[in-house]
C-alpha positions in Angstrom: -5.6 12.2 -9.8 -7.3 11.3 -13.0 -5.7 11.0 -16.4 -8.1 11.0 -19.3 -7.9 8.2 -21.9 -7.7 11.1 -24.4 -4.2 11.8 -23.1 -3.0 8.6 -24.9 -2.5 4.9 -24.4 -1.8 3.2 -21.1 2.0 3.9 -21.3 1.4 7.6 -21.9 -1.2 7.9 -19.2 1.0 6.2 -16.6 3.9 8.4 -17.6 1.8 11.5 -17.1 0.5 10.2 -13.7 4.1 9.6 -12.6 5.2 13.1 -13.6 2.2 14.6 -11.8 2.9 12.6 -8.6 6.6 13.7 -8.7 5.6 17.3 -9.2 3.1 17.2 -6.4 5.6 15.6 -4.0 7.7 18.8 -4.3 4.6 20.9 -3.5 3.5 18.9 -0.4 5.5 21.0 2.2 3.5 24.2 1.3 0.1 22.6 1.3 -2.3 23.0 4.2 -2.4 19.9 6.5 -5.3 17.7 5.8 -6.1 19.4 2.4 -7.5 17.3 -0.4 -6.4 18.0 -4.0 -7.9 16.7 -7.3 -5.7 16.9 -10.3 -7.0 16.1 -13.8 -4.8 15.6 -16.8 -6.5 16.6 -20.0 -5.8 15.8 -23.7 -2.5 17.2 -24.7 -0.8 16.5 -21.4 0.9 13.4 -22.8 3.2 15.4 -25.0 3.8 18.2 -22.5 7.3 18.7 -21.3 6.1 21.2 -18.8 3.9 19.1 -16.5 6.0 19.9 -13.4 5.8 23.6 -14.2 2.1 23.4 -14.9 1.4 21.6 -11.6 3.5 24.2 -9.7 1.7 27.1 -11.3 -1.7 25.5 -10.6 -0.9 24.9 -6.9 0.5 28.4 -6.6 -2.7 29.9 -8.1 -4.9 27.9 -5.8 -2.8 28.7 -2.7 -3.0 32.4 -3.6 -6.8 32.2 -3.9 -7.0 30.2 -0.6 -4.8 32.7 1.3 -6.6 35.7 -0.2 -10.0 34.3 0.9 -8.8 33.9 4.5 -8.2 37.6 5.1 
């Protein structure tokens, strides 16, 4: 996980990182074993109240792509 300095100061970046980690913990059961994920928080994420929803949507989109490519 990487949180850009453009997100805000140290306190803001760490808050965003904690929110992302918490959101990903809820997603772990549906992820393929041994998979590696990179999550990048961009400017504007510091004020977002929807980080968990954004992470969930992103994971869902990637999983749909992954499953669609395995047919």
